[in-house]
N, C-alpha and C positions, 0 to 999 in steps of 0.2 A: 402344509408344510413350511417347516422353520429352519433358519439358519443357513438360508439362501445368501449368496454374494455377487455381485458385481462388479468388475473391475474393466474401467474403461481403454480403449485400445486409441493411441494420439499418434499423430504424425510428426516426424522429424526430420531435418536433412542428416543427420548425423549422430547414431546411436551413443558412442563413445561420448560426446559433447555432451548428451542428454545424461548420461550416468555421472560426469564429472559435476555437472550442476548441479544433480539429485543428491549426490556424496555429500555435497556441501551441507544441505540441508538437513541430516541425517540419514538418509535413504541407504539400503544396502541391497545390492543385487540377489535377486532369487533365480533369473535365469536369463540366459546369454546366448545368441547364434548370430552369424552372420552370411549363413548359407542355409536353403535357398533364397530366405531372404532375412535381411538384418533385423534383430527385434530384439529386444532390452525389457525385464521386466524388472521394478524396482519397490522395496516396501521400507513403511516407516513405520513402528507399533502395528495397528491394525489400517492402515492407509497403502492400499495396493495402487501401481499404475504399469500400465504396460505401453512400451513406445514401438512402433516399427519405422523403420527408414525409407526414405524417397528421396534417390538422389536427384541434385537440383530442387527441392522442394523450397519455398521460400516462406521463412515464419512470418514475415510479415502480412502473406496472403491467409495464413491460416484459420480455421474456423474452428479450432479442435479445443473443448473446454469440459470440464465438468466439474461438480460440485463435493465439495465433501464438508460433511458436518461433523462439528469436533464440541466437545463441553466449554471446551475456553479457550476462544481465540486471542486470547490476548498471551497465553502461556506459549503457545504453538509461534504465534509470529515473533515472541521473544529468542526461543529457540532458533528461528528460521535467520533471524538479527544474527544470533551471536555466530552463527555458521559464516554468513557473507562477512561478516566483520573480520572473523579471523582468515578468511580468502582472501577477498579484497581490501579488507582496512576500511572498509563505510558498506552500507547500506545501497544495494543497487535499486536508485527511485528513477531511471528515464532508461528510453530504449528498449531493446531487447536483448538478455533477460533484464527482468525488474521485479519487485515487489512494492503493495501498496501496503499502506496502515491500516490497523482496523479500527474502522469509524461505523458507526451505525446507520443501516443501510433502511432509508424510507419506504423503500420496494420490497423492502424484505422482513415486512413486519418489523422493524427499528430493530431488529437483531444486529449485534455486532460482525461485520465481515472484512475480509480483506483478500487481495488476489496475488498470485504469484504467476506471471506471465514467463515462461521456459524458453529454451532458448528454441525451441521449435514454435514459438510463437502460441503455444496452447495457454489459455486462460485456467489455472486452478483456482476457483473462487471455494473461499473457505469461509462457512458460516457456522455462528452457535447454536449449538441444539435447543429445540423448547422455547421457555419464555424470557425474554432479556430480563440480565440480572438485575436485582434490586436494587434502586436508588440509594446509596450508602452515604451519597454526599449533600446532604441535608441544606448544605451552606450555598448550592447554585443556585443562580439567579434564573427566575423567568427567562424563555426562550424570545431574543429580540426578533426583529422584521429580518435582519441579518444572518440570522442563526436558520432562520426558515429556510430564507436563499439558500445557505450552506448546504441543507440538505439535498437540493434540487442540483446543487451543482455537482455533489459526490453521486447524485442516480446518474448524470450524464458523466462525469470523469472517471468514474470509478466499477459502474456496473455496467455502463454501454460503452466504455473506453474512447468518449468525445470529449478528448483534454480540451478542444478549440472551444466547444459549447459549453463546459465547463465554468471557462475563463469568461466568456461572454454572462452569464449568469452572474458572477462574481463581481466582476468588472462594474456594471450595473448596480449593481446592491450595493458595493463598497463608497459608490459615487454618491448614491441615494440614500442609506438606511446608517451612514456614519455616524452621526450625531446621535441617533437614538439607539445604538449598541449598545448592549453590555458587555465588558472588559474580556470575560471569557469568550464569547461569540464573535468578538472581533478578533482576538488572537488565535481562535480555529480558523476563523476566515482568513488571516493573512495567513497563515500557517499551510492551509491548503492552497492559497493562492500562488505562493510562493513552489510548492508541490507540483502544480501544474504548469507554471513557466519552466520550471527543469526538465519536465515532459516534452513541453513544445520547445526544446532547444533554444532557451531564452536564459540563459545564467547570469546576465544582468539583472534580467526583471526578478528572478527567483533571490538574488541576492537583495534586490531593494525591498520584495515584500518580507525578507526575513529581518533587516534590519527596522522595519516599523512594527512589526510583532514585538521585537525585543524594546524599544520605546513605550509599548505600552503598561502603564502602572497596575499593579496587581496587590489585591490583599495576600496574605498568608492563605487565610481560605480557596480565594481563586489560585493559588499555585497547587493547593493538592487538586483541586478538581482539573485543571489543567496538566496534571504529571506529565502524562503520555505525550500531550502534545510538545511538550517543553524539551523533553529527550527526542522527538521525531524532528523539532527545530536543529537542534544539534547534529542529529544524524545529516539531514539536508545538508547543513554548513560543508558537513566534512566531505558530503558526495560531490559537491559543485567543483566543475572544471577547473574556474577561475579564482584568483583569490583577491582580495580587497585591495585596493591600492594602497601604494607604500602611506605610511601615517596614518593609516584608519583603520578601523577596527567594526567588527559586526560583533555585537552582543546579542545572542541568541537569548540571553537569558532576561525576561521581561524586567523593565523596572519597577520600584515601589513608589 
């Protein structure tokens, strides 16, 4: 039999809050009821999600999760990011709800993935279909030891949701491997460390790592490789709840 379809059913405390969040991401309602049990069905293209409301449900305790396999994680991320910017003026990077940036996942055949954590605490894990995209960045240098440590930190911080463990991995690597790192791996590591700081309620630390990333000298070829990361640095700077001290600036465009 062909053409089967699976639709995840996920918990939340408030179906109206869930609907508003997913409407921001481009979903539309396909079904809604409040009695006898609250339920809402949402769709975006071929992505179908359904949610049921549980009074008093704590999103921080949710184990709700599902996989969404898409042809291009970057395209979908950019669409979701545009919706968040339009609604909030920034990307939601910390707390619940939030969204991670697309990154290659060592624990998922090195395919690109990102995660949306919705107001119900559900992890919508979005991965690229098939093989990793062909490498079109011939100028990208070989991975350094810091870059390999970053891969491990992403597994802990993004896949397993342990930002604290990701922090420990990166702090160790940044202290140990700074001198041998390539500029690309260094900027990527500092960018991710800044994001983890934001997730762990450390805006001062996030600003510090953003500033360090902005001080890394890059060639034009390295800027091409880091294009998405540089955009992410700007998004993170805009999302931080604190501002630089008067008279100071945070340059998230790494220097030459």
